[in-house]
Structures are given as structure tokens and as C-alpha cells.
VEXVEXVO-385923 format. One record per residue: residue in one letter; y, x, z of N, C-alpha, C, O in turn. Coordinates in steps of 0.2 Angstrom, whole numbers, padded with zeros to 4 digits, always signed. Layout:
<rs>
aYXZYXZYXZYXZ;...
</rs>
This chain:
<rs>
m-0508+1622+0955-0504+1623+0948-0503+1630+0947-0500+1633+0951;e-0505+1632+0941-0503+1639+0939-0496+1640+0936-0494+1636+0932;i-0492+1644+0939-0485+1645+0936-0484+1652+0933-0488+1657+0935;r-0480+1653+0928-0478+1659+0926-0471+1660+0925-0467+1655+0925;q-0468+1666+0925-0461+1667+0925-0459+1665+0918-0462+1666+0913;g-0454+1661+0918-0451+1658+0912-0453+1651+0911-0451+1647+0906;d-0458+1648+0915-0460+1641+0915-0454+1637+0917-0450+1638+0922;i-0453+1631+0914-0448+1626+0916-0453+1620+0919-0457+1617+0915;v-0451+1618+0925-0455+1613+0928-0451+1608+0932-0445+1610+0933;w-0453+1603+0935-0450+1598+0939-0450+1601+0946-0455+1603+0948;y-0444+1599+0949-0444+1600+0957-0439+1595+0960-0434+1594+0957;d-0441+1593+0966-0437+1588+0969-0433+1592+0975-0436+1594+0980;f-0426+1592+0974-0422+1595+0979-0421+1591+0985-0418+1593+0990;g-0422+1585+0984-0421+1580+0990-0414+1577+0990-0411+1577+0985;f-0412+1576+0996-0405+1573+0996-0400+1578+0996-0401+1584+0997;p-0394+1576+0993-0388+1581+0993-0386+1583+0999-0385+1580+1004;v-0385+1590+0999-0382+1593+1005-0376+1598+1003-0378+1602+0998;d-0370+1597+1005-0365+1601+1002-0364+1601+0995-0365+1596+0992;a-0364+1607+0992-0363+1607+0985-0370+1609+0981-0370+1611+0975;r-0375+1609+0985-0382+1611+0982-0385+1605+0978-0382+1600+0978;q-0389+1607+0974-0393+1603+0969-0396+1597+0973-0398+1598+0979;a-0397+1592+0970-0401+1586+0974-0405+1582+0969-0404+1583+0963;g-0410+1579+0971-0414+1575+0967-0419+1579+0963-0420+1585+0963;r-0423+1575+0959-0428+1578+0954-0424+1582+0948-0420+1578+0945;r-0426+1588+0947-0422+1592+0942-0427+1596+0939-0433+1598+0941;s-0426+1598+0933-0429+1604+0929-0427+1610+0932-0421+1611+0933;v-0432+1615+0933-0430+1621+0936-0434+1627+0932-0439+1625+0929;l-0431+1633+0932-0434+1638+0929-0438+1643+0934-0434+1645+0939;v-0444+1645+0933-0447+1649+0937-0445+1657+0935-0446+1659+0930;i-0442+1660+0940-0440+1667+0939-0444+1672+0942-0443+1678+0941;q-0448+1670+0946-0452+1675+0950-0457+1679+0946-0460+1676+0941;s-0458+1685+0948-0463+1689+0944-0470+1686+0944-0472+1683+0949;d-0474+1687+0939-0480+1685+0939-0485+1688+0944-0490+1685+0945;v-0483+1694+0946-0487+1697+0951-0488+1693+0957-0493+1692+0960;f-0482+1689+0959-0482+1685+0965-0484+1678+0963-0488+1675+0967;n-0483+1676+0957-0485+1669+0954-0493+1669+0954-0496+1664+0956;e-0496+1674+0952-0504+1675+0952-0507+1676+0959-0513+1675+0959;n-0503+1678+0964-0506+1679+0970-0507+1672+0974-0503+1669+0976;v-0514+1670+0974-0515+1664+0977-0514+1663+0985-0513+1658+0988;t-0513+1669+0988-0512+1669+0995-0504+1669+0997-0502+1668+1002;y-0500+1670+0991-0493+1670+0992-0490+1663+0990-0491+1661+0984;p-0488+1659+0995-0486+1652+0994-0479+1650+0991-0478+1644+0989;l-0475+1655+0990-0468+1654+0988-0467+1655+0980-0471+1659+0977;a-0461+1652+0978-0459+1654+0971-0452+1654+0971-0448+1650+0975;l-0449+1658+0967-0442+1659+0966-0440+1654+0959-0443+1655+0954;i-0435+1650+0960-0433+1646+0955-0425+1645+0954-0422+1647+0959;v-0423+1643+0948-0416+1642+0947-0415+1635+0944-0420+1634+0939;p-0410+1631+0945-0410+1625+0942-0408+1625+0935-0405+1630+0933;v-0410+1620+0931-0408+1619+0924-0404+1613+0923-0407+1608+0926;t-0398+1613+0920-0394+1607+0920-0391+1606+0913-0391+1611+0909;t-0388+1600+0912-0385+1599+0905-0378+1600+0906-0375+1600+0900;k-0375+1602+0911-0368+1603+0912-0367+1610+0914-0369+1613+0919;g-0365+1614+0909-0364+1621+0909-0357+1624+0911-0352+1620+0909;k-0357+1630+0914-0350+1633+0915-0351+1640+0912-0356+1642+0909;r-0346+1643+0911-0345+1650+0908-0350+1655+0910-0353+1658+0905;f-0352+1655+0916-0357+1660+0918-0364+1657+0918-0369+1661+0920;h-0366+1651+0916-0373+1649+0915-0376+1651+0909-0372+1653+0904;v-0382+1652+0908-0385+1654+0902-0387+1648+0898-0391+1644+0900;p-0384+1647+0892-0386+1641+0888-0393+1642+0885-0395+1647+0882;i-0396+1636+0884-0403+1636+0881-0403+1630+0876-0402+1624+0878;q-0405+1632+0870-0405+1626+0865-0412+1623+0865-0417+1627+0866;p-0412+1617+0864-0419+1613+0865-0423+1616+0859-0421+1616+0853;d-0430+1616+0860-0435+1618+0855-0442+1615+0857-0442+1613+0863;s-0447+1616+0853-0453+1614+0854-0457+1618+0860-0462+1615+0862;n-0454+1623+0862-0457+1627+0868-0455+1625+0874-0459+1624+0879;n-0448+1624+0875-0445+1622+0881-0445+1615+0882-0445+1612+0888;n-0446+1611+0877-0446+1603+0877-0440+1600+0881-0441+1595+0883;l-0434+1604+0880-0428+1601+0883-0426+1596+0878-0426+1597+0872;a-0423+1590+0880-0420+1585+0876-0413+1587+0873-0412+1584+0868;q-0410+1591+0876-0403+1593+0874-0401+1600+0876-0405+1603+0880;q-0396+1603+0874-0393+1609+0876-0393+1609+0884-0390+1604+0887;s-0396+1614+0887-0396+1615+0894-0393+1621+0896-0393+1626+0892;f-0392+1622+0903-0389+1628+0905-0393+1630+0912-0395+1626+0916;v-0395+1637+0912-0398+1639+0918-0393+1642+0923-0389+1646+0921;k-0394+1639+0929-0389+1641+0934-0391+1647+0938-0394+1646+0944;c-0390+1653+0936-0393+1659+0939-0390+1660+0946-0392+1664+0949;e-0384+1657+0947-0381+1658+0954-0384+1654+0959-0382+1655+0965;q-0389+1650+0958-0392+1646+0963-0400+1647+0963-0404+1643+0962;v-0401+1653+0966-0408+1655+0967-0411+1651+0973-0408+1652+0978;h-0417+1648+0972-0420+1645+0978-0427+1647+0979-0431+1649+0974;t-0429+1648+0985-0436+1649+0987-0439+1643+0989-0437+1640+0994;v-0445+1641+0986-0448+1635+0987-0456+1636+0987-0458+1641+0985;l-0459+1631+0990-0467+1631+0990-0469+1630+0983-0467+1625+0980;k-0474+1634+0981-0477+1633+0974-0480+1626+0974-0480+1622+0969;s-0483+1624+0980-0486+1617+0980-0481+1611+0979-0484+1606+0978;e-0475+1613+0980-0470+1607+0979-0467+1607+0972-0464+1602+0970;l-0469+1612+0968-0467+1611+0961-0471+1606+0957-0477+1605+0958;g-0467+1603+0952-0470+1597+0949-0473+1600+0942-0474+1606+0941;s-0474+1595+0938-0478+1597+0931-0473+1601+0927-0467+1601+0927;q-0477+1605+0922-0473+1609+0918-0470+1605+0912-0473+1600+0909;i-0463+1607+0911-0460+1604+0905-0461+1608+0899-0462+1605+0893;g-0460+1614+0900-0461+1619+0894-0460+1626+0897-0461+1628+0903;f-0458+1631+0892-0456+1637+0894-0451+1640+0890-0450+1638+0884;l-0448+1646+0892-0443+1649+0888-0446+1654+0884-0451+1657+0886;l-0443+1655+0878-0445+1661+0874-0443+1667+0877-0438+1667+0881;p-0446+1673+0875-0444+1679+0878-0437+1681+0877-0434+1684+0882;e-0434+1680+0872-0427+1681+0871-0422+1677+0875-0417+1680+0878;d-0424+1671+0877-0420+1667+0882-0421+1670+0889-0416+1670+0893;l-0427+1672+0890-0429+1674+0897-0425+1681+0898-0423+1682+0904;v-0424+1685+0893-0420+1691+0894-0413+1690+0896-0410+1693+0900;k-0410+1685+0893-0403+1683+0894-0403+1680+0901-0398+1682+0905;v-0408+1677+0904-0408+1674+0911-0408+1680+0916-0404+1681+0920;k-0413+1685+0914-0413+1691+0918-0407+1695+0919-0405+1698+0924;m-0404+1696+0913-0397+1699+0913-0392+1696+0917-0388+1699+0921;r-0392+1689+0917-0387+1686+0921-0389+1686+0928-0384+1686+0932;l-0395+1686+0930-0397+1686+0937-0395+1693+0940-0393+1694+0945;r-0395+1698+0936-0393+1705+0938-0386+1705+0939-0383+1708+0944;d-0382+1702+0934-0375+1701+0935-0373+1697+0942-0369+1700+0946;v-0376+1692+0943-0375+1688+0949-0376+1692+0955-0373+1691+0960;m-0382+1696+0955-0384+1699+0961-0381+1707+0961-0382+1710+0966;s-0378+1709+0956-0375+1716+0956-0381+1721+0957-0380+1725+0961;i-0386+1720+0953-0392+1724+0954-0393+1727+0947-0398+1732+0946;
</rs>
């Protein structure tokens, strides 16, 4: 499956462990397309998308591009490295203006 930065796809986090995400969830691909397009690089960076937001999450309104059913929130503090082969089907993608908000929040979370 080809992925691009800004894609929203399905991913199964598996069984709950501590306070981590669990089960099948929508996630946002945040990894650079330089790595996404590299067929020999098997990993992808993702963050969960949830319907329950907190002050520091990035709100996303549903539209015909992201195909979200309701207002959702990108959890930029929960960056995960996963195998590309474990990513599920595409749900949609973020508009550039929403992706910029996510990138800004990632910078805040990581102090970079």
C-alpha cells in the first residue's frame, strides 16, 4: 500500500497496555514522503486520531477529504513507529491547512 504524509488510515494497536492506544483506530501518517516512498524502508510514523479531544490535541472537522464521521482530534503526543505493511486501508487525508496545524503541534510536543 502506498502512503503519503497526511493520509488517515486504519491501524490495529492490539490489546491495551498501560495508557496506550488499543484496538483498531484511525491514525494519521506524519512521516515524510521521502521515507514513505522508499520501498526498502519498512517503517512509518503515525499518530492516533480520536473523537475525544483535550486542549493540546489538534481538532479536525469532518469533510469529504478526510471522510471522518464527526469532529476528531489528532493526538500529537502519541507518536508511534509501525510497519507500513501493518497499516490498513485509507480512510481519507488531511487538507494542507490541517496538516500544518498538526506539524506545528508536533513541534510543540517535541520542543523542536
